[in-house]
C-alpha positions, 0 to 999 in steps of 0.5 A: 022206710027212709032207707028204701026211700033213699035207695029208690031216689038213688036208683032214679038218679042213676036211671036219669043219669044213664039216659042223659049219657046215652042221649049225649053219646047218640048226639056225638055219633050223629055229629061224627057221621056229618050231614049228607048235603049232596046224596048223588053217588059216584056211580051216577055221575056223568059230567065233571068240571073244576078249575085249577090254577086258572084253568077249567077242566071238563070231563064226561063219562061215556059208556062208563069211561071218563074222557076229556070233554070233546076229546076221546082220543086221550086215555084219562086215569079212571082211578083218579077221576073216581077218587076225585068224585067219590070225595064229593059224591056223596058230600058229607059236611062235618059242620053246617053254619046257617044264617051267614050274611058275610060270605067274605069271612069264609073266603066265599065272596070270590071262591078259590075253586068251583067244582061241578058234577052231575048227570043229565037231570041234576047238576051240583056246584060247589063253591070253595072258600078258605081252609080252616087250619084249626079244623083242617076243613074247607068252607064251601057253599052250594049257593052263593046267594044263599045263607048256608056255609058247610065245613068239609074234609080237605080231601073234598077240595085237594083231590081236585088239585090236578091239571090235565097232564095229571089226568092223562095216562102216559102212552107206552110210546111217550114213556119210551121217548121220554126214557130215550131222551133221559138216557141220551142226556146222561151219556152226553 
């Protein structure tokens, strides 16, 4: 009888241990996926604005083609805009820090970059603070008057490190003139 009771206790302990293990694995998977903090998809975006090296760049999408706002004569690199916006639309936080009272410790008292995107109905603003070099993430907030800071993948920020010249396609005429200038400089 004692042997059967011992086996029963052993089975119950194994069952409880397995249940705890499975719950821990499920929690790890949820943490790895992160929290979606902006649900908008790239395909739904119509406007984008961001600052880089002291300049603000405004772009708009008309009939599924991205342009510099107010100047549709320049050919914008569509693949680059898609890569930029796909990193934030949707936006997934790797970690959420709540009840923040001092944004300065995250570099958010004076954000180093602001990214705005959306459509006619909804616009999102991402304020970028410092980079955490240990986790290779940036601190961001969606509300400078709030109390929540998020940690996001570096690509969410570094994909916006382009000036206007990096966004504009070089026309074949410009490329020919550049190549001609380079060839004449080599012969001199």
